[in-house]
N, C-alpha and C positions, 0 to 999 in steps of 0.2 A: 628382299633377299630370300625369304622362305620359299616364295614361288620359284625363284631361280634354282634353288637347291632341289626342290621337288621335281621340277621339270628336268633338270640335268640328270639326276639319278634315274628317273623314269625312262628317259631317252637312252641313257648309256646302258642301263641294265635290262631294259625292255621288261621290267617288272615293277610292281608297286613298291615305292620307296618307303622304308620305315626309318624314322629319325627319332633320336632321344635327345631331349633338351634339359639342360640344367641352368641354374643362375646363382649369382651371389646376392648379397643383401641390399645393394644400392637401389635408390628409388627407380631409376630408369630400367633396371633389370626386369621388373615386373611388366612394364610396357613392352619391352622388346621380346620377352618370352612369349607373350600372347600374340604379338604381331607375327612372330616367326611361326607359331603354331597355325595361325590363320592362313598365312601364306602357303605353308606346306599342305594343309588340308584342301585349300582352294586349288592346288595343283594335282590333287588326287593322292597325295602322300599321307601316311599316318604319322601323327606326332605324339610321342610318349613324353609326358612332362614329369620330371623328377623334382621340380620345385627347388628350394634352396639346398644346394649341395656343392661338392667340390669338383674342380676340373678333373682330377684323377678318377673320381667316382664315375663321371660321365664316360671317360675313356674305358674304364673297367667294364661297365655295363654294355657299352657299344660293342666291345670285343667279345664278351662272354655270352651276350644274349642275341647275337646275330643281327645287329642293326646295320643298315647301310651307311649311316653316318651319325656322328654325335655333334651336338652344338652346345657350347658353353657361353653364356652371357656374362661377361666379367671384364673388368679392366685391371684385374690382378692387384698389384700393389699401388695403383694410382688412386687419387682422391675420388670421392663419391660422384662428383660431377662429370668425370670421365666414364666412358664405357666402351666395350668392344665385344666382338664375337670371335670365339675360337672354334674352328671347324676341324673335326676329326674324321678320319676315314674308317672303314669297317674293321680295321685292326686296332682302332683306338689311338692311332698315330696322327700327328698333325697332317691335315689334308694336303694332297699333292698340289704343287704349284699351278698346275693347269686349272684346277677347280678354283683356287684362290683368284687367279687372274680373271676367269670368266665372271665371277661374282663381283670383283672390284670394277671391272670394265662396265658391267651392267649398271652398277651404282653410279658410275661416272657418266652414264648416258651412251655408252658404246654397246650396241646390240648386235654387232657383227657375228658373234658366236651363234646367234639364233637365225642366221640366214635371212634377216629382215622380217621374220615372223614374230608376232607377239606371243607371249607365253599364254596358252589357253587356260581358261577357268574350267575346272571340273563341274559337272552337274549331275543331279540325280544320285544314283548309287555309286557313281565314280568319285564322289566327294570323299576325301580322306577322313579318318576318325581321329579324335583327340582322346588320349588315354591317360588317366592319372597313374603315374608309375613311381610313386613313393616307395614301393616295394623294392625297386632297384637300388635305391639309396640304402635301404636296410640290409640288402644282400651284400653291398659293399662294406658296410660296417662289420658284418659277420666275417667277410673275407679278411679284413685287417686283423680282427681278433684272432682268427685262425692261424695267422702267420707268426704270432708270438709263441715261443717255446718255453718261456719262463713266466713265473708269477711275479708281479710287481708289488706284492703285499709287503707292507712295511716301508715302502718308499714314498716320499713326499714330493709330488710332481706339480710344478707350475705350468699352466697352459694359457697362452694368449691367443684367442681366436680372432683377433683383429676386427672384431665386430663384423665378420664376414662369413664365408661359407663354412668354416670349421667351428663356429661358435657353440654348437651343441654336439656335433659329431665327435670332436676331440674328447670331450668329457665322457661321452658314452663309451668310447673305446677304452680309455684308461681306467675308468671306474670298473669296467668289466674285467680288466686284467689285474685288478686288485690294488691299484695305487690309491693313495690318499691325494685327491686332486684339489688344487687351488686355482681358480679360473678367473681371468680378466678378459676384457674384449669380448664379452658374451651378451651384450645388450644392444644389438643393432637397431637403429631407428631409420635406416635408409640414407642417412647423411653422415654417419660417423665411421664408416668402414675405413680402416687404416689411420684413423685420426688419433695421433699420439699413442698408438698401439701397433702391434704387428711386427713382422720380420724386418721392416726398415726403421722401426722406432722401438728399440728394445728396452729403453730406460724403465718403463713401467714394470716390465717383467723382471728386470734386474732388482728393482726395489722389492717386488713381491718375494723373490727368492731370498734376498738378504733379510728382510723383516720377519719372514716366517721360517727361517733356517731350513729351506727346502733342499732336497738332494739334487734337483735338476729342474730346468725349465725349458719350454719349447714355445717359440713364437712363429705363427703362420702368417701368410699374407692373405689378401682378400679372397682368393679362390683356392687357397691351401695347397698349391703345388710347390710351395717353398717352405722351408723350415730353418730357422736360426736357433741354435741352442744357447742356453745360459748355464754355466757350470755351478757347482755347489757354493762357490765364492761370490757368485753374482757377476762373473765375467762372461762377456759375449764369446761364443764359439762360432766362427764363420763357416760358410760352406766349405772352404778349403780345409779347415781344421776338421770338420765333420768327415770329409773324404779321407783325410789322413787316418782317422780313427777307424773308419769303416773298411778301408782297404786292408789295413793290417789285421783287423778282426776277421775278415773273409779269408785272407791269406792263411792265417793260423788254423782255419777250419778247412783248408784246401778247397775253398769255394771261389777263389779269385782266378778266373780263367786267364791263363797266360801270364799271371802275375802282372796284370796291366789294368790301368784305369784311364778314362778319358776326362780331360779337363779343358777349359778354354784358355785363350791367350790372356785373359784377365786374372787367372789364378796366380797366387803369389809364388814366386820362385822358391820360397821355403818349402812349399808342398812337394815340388819336384825333387828338391835336394833331400828332404827328409825321407821320402818314399824310396828314393834310389838307395839310401843307406839301408833300407829294410828289404832290398831286393825286389822292389816294385817299380816298373817304368810307367811313365805318363805319356799318353798320346794327346797332342794338342789339337784343338779345333777352333773355329771362329765362335764368337759369342752367339748364344741362342740355343734354346732347348732342342729345337729341331736339328741343329748342327751337331749337338751332343749325341742325340739318338742316332743320326746317320753315321757318325764316327764310331759309335759303339758297335753298330751293325757291321761296319767295314772291318773293324779290328777284332770282332768276336768278344768284346768286353762285356762283363756283367755289371760293371759299376762305372758311372760317369756323372758329371755334374758341373755346377757353376759356383763361384764364390758367393753368389746371392742366396745360396741354400736350396737351389733347384737340383735335386739329386735323383738319378734314375737307377733303378735296380731291374735289369732286363729279365731276371728270373721270374719276377712277379708282375711287372707292369711295363707298358710301353711309353710312359711319360713320367715326368717328375711327380713325386707325391710327398708332401710335407709330413703327413701323418705316418706314412710308411718309414720315412727317414727317422722320425722320432722313435718309432718302435724298434728299428734296427739299432739305434744308439742305446736305447734302453737294454736291448739284448746284450750288447757289448759290456755295458756297465754291470749287469747282473752276472753274466757268465764269467767275466774277468774279476769280479768282486773288487772293482776299483772305481773311484770317483771319476767323473768325466775329465777333470783337470789332470789326473794321473795318467789317463789314456793318451794324453797329448805329449808325454815325455818324448823327446827326440825331435819335436817340431819347433822350428824357429823361423818366424816370419822375417822376410827381408823388408827394409823400409819401403813404404808405399804410400802415395798420396793420390786420392781420387776426388774429383770435383765435377759437379754438374752445372753447366752454364745455361741459364734460360735464354732462348733465342726465338725470334719470330719466323725466320726462314732458315731451316737447317742446311739447305744446299748452299746458300750465300755465306752462312756462318763458317763453312768448312773451306772457303777459298784460301789456298796457300797454307792451310794448317798442317797438312801432312808433310809438306816440304820443310816447314819450320821444325816439325817434330823430328825429322831425320837429322837436321842440323844440331838440335839440342841433345839428341842421343849421343852424337859424337863428342860434343863439347863437354857435357855434364856426366857422361858415363852412366846413362840411365836407359831404361826401356820404357817406351811410351806407347800407349794406345789411345787414340783420339777418334771418336765415332759419334754420329748422331744417334740418339735414342730411337728405338723402333716404336715406342708407345707414347712418348712425351715430347714436347717442344723444348728439348734440351740437347746440348752436346756434352757427352761424357768424356772426361780426360783422366787418364791414369798414368802415373809415372812411378817406376820402381828402380831402385838403385842401391848404392852402398851407403848413402847418407840421407837422412830426412831432409836436410837443407837442399841437396841437389834435386830431390823429388819435388819439394815445395816450389823451388825456383822454376823448374820446368813447367809445372802446372800454372804458375802465375803468368809466365810469358805466353803460354798458349792461350790462356783465358783472355789475356789482354788482346791478342790477335783476333780471337773469336768475337769479342765485344766490338772491336774496331770494324770488323766486317759487317756487323749489324748496325753500324752507324750510331 
């Protein structure tokens, strides 16, 4: 894949490609990092290695330091035995579909994009260079610290690094801002990323907050592009609730362009209703961080995100950033002089049930599911989203309505259909 990227950018730009590479802490990330660097340099491109760092830091450095592309080796919130590669363009945004298609086709054995020619190896002085670029990560940490306008001195903050990319960066940032930090998920061993910690498993952070009487807690995922908060009572604050707080905070400061934010179809209806009462409208888009960013660009929105805690602030970055989300929530808490739970006044979630169904064939599993979902929406007065996961072998089902019972029944019937399709 590294040689494909090196060749593609060299051919398209007619200049030497410069790529920056970051990785999370899982075992295979180290192998993939160096294989990508080898492939890029073998194609004549220069590879700058940031080592263990976050996805948003790679995006930031790509955009600010003039790289042709950024590559992040991570499987985000997935377990350690999964892995993947996120490709970013020169603006730090998710790579264009054209490039993704070429790379995927090449990996699948389709070389048509290369007109039948093999990708050449560079030789002599044409071989690319490999550069240690840990300084880029340090500049990103400085960038985050510079965005805070308040001191966090006197506040007790819990941080869950998910044994992933944020395991040391989060503490560095919050210590520098004056907070008293309590950290878990900061002992990666290559096999424990997201294991009973992180934004998808907040129980450990909830215990940390309650047992130590902390003011607030933040849980990140494997590559730290997501953040889920825990309030002073030890209660989970979802991405929807974070967006509710942040949208109102920005509006109060006259910083919410058009009094609008972007959220996905999976966001709770309570978010839309609560923000409407505050004079803020929500533009809906399909699930996925790229869809959120595209919709933000279309609507000129400065804030957008997902229920999963993937929040984008277009004033500062072009992708979701869990650490930036945590900083912005801290800013709201300090400036408003209110606890996180108090900032949620006026927000009331609608009943919602979400289930992930493990499957072996996602296409086969979806046979007739959408038609059944339409039928159940009419009969049970619920809103249903059923879709295959983009990163795991599961089908995700969400039902939202007036009663917990109706939501649960809809999910139960749809899950039964999915399992029946899988034999």
